[in-house]
C-alpha positions, 0 to 999 in steps of 0.5 A: 666432364662439364665445362665448369669443371674443365675451367676449374681444373685449368685454374687449379693446375695453373695455381699449382704451377705458379707455386713452385714450392709444392712437394710431397708434403703438399701432396699429402696435405691435399690428399688429407684435406680432400678426405676431410672435405669428402667425409663431411656432407655439410662441408662439401656442400658449403665449399661447392655452393655457388651462392657462397662467394670465394672469400667466404669459402676461403674463410671456411677453409681457414676455420676448418684447417687452421694451422694444420696445413701449410700456406701453400696448401691452403692457397691451392685449396682456396683456388679450388673452392673459389671456382664453380664445379659441375658437381660435388664429386668433381670438386673432390676429384679436383683436390685429389688431382692437385695432390697427384700432380704435386706428388708427381712434381716432387719425384726425382727424375729416376722415379717412375710413379705411373709404372709403379702404380701399373705394377701394383694394379697388375699384381692386384688384378692377378690375385683375387684374394688381394683384389678382394682385400683392397676393394671390399667395402667390408674392410676398413680404410685403416686395414687396407692402408696397413696392407698397402704398407706391408706390400709396398713399403720400401719397394716403391717410391714415397710418392707412389706409396702416398698415392696408393694409401690415399686411394685406399682411403677415398675410393669414391665408389671407384674400383681399384683398377680404375683408381690406379689407371686414373692416378697413373694417367694424371701423373704421366700428364703432369710430366707431359706424357700419356699412358697407353696400356697395350694388351696383346695375346703374346709378347709384342716384338720390338719392331712392332712396338716401335711402329705402334709407338710412333703411330699412337704418338701421331694419333694422340699428338703427344709422347706416350709411355707404354704399359704392356699386358699379355692376355692369351684370351685376346687370341690375337690382335691388340687392345689399346687404352689411352685414358678413356679411349679404347681401340680394340682390334683383338680377335676376341673382340671381333668374334664377340661382335660376330656372335652378336650379329649372328644372334641378331 
């Protein structure tokens, strides 16, 4: 992530925090606007052009979206496009991130969006036919959304359903697992947490899990929410992923390294 994008994201997050009125409707409007911007190369170019000043970009947003968006959403989008992004994909990612954070803010305390996203990701990865159905470039966005609705409607929170529906419509070249992991991480971050995916060959005992949780919280300097995966292919040891950071201390990984050393 370039420095320009980091600064633009910080300003966009601050604007979201200052609104105090972002709800699920705001999240859905941000998702929709992001898809419209991403679907037009000309519009994306105009909104990311550093030669165009902020006032002109806000005017473009008003002309394109008019009264179809709330004042809150238009103001948030105006903040996004007023800043310089490292590239056009980062601009689209920034709009999506605001939508994810707005969705997270709109959820009641009893709703665990990142856990629902993780559960869906696990279900998809364990079913090759389902993974193909939601990931194939041959399938239309409409058919994927219809499938998601069939699978998740009334089984997950409205926030999770909204997020997954959006991701199916604007994957931006990302695989389904990456889409869901990124979304879950952003949602957790909005709650002041981070998501750690712990993969082990066998179920982890409660005492070991508690010790691991304390150690990782100290290492990353924040509270962590754990998603646990059992994968016998690891043979032994653990694989920990927090965001883009991966700590692989599994037996399978060590054997792979050994084979590479011997082959060299």
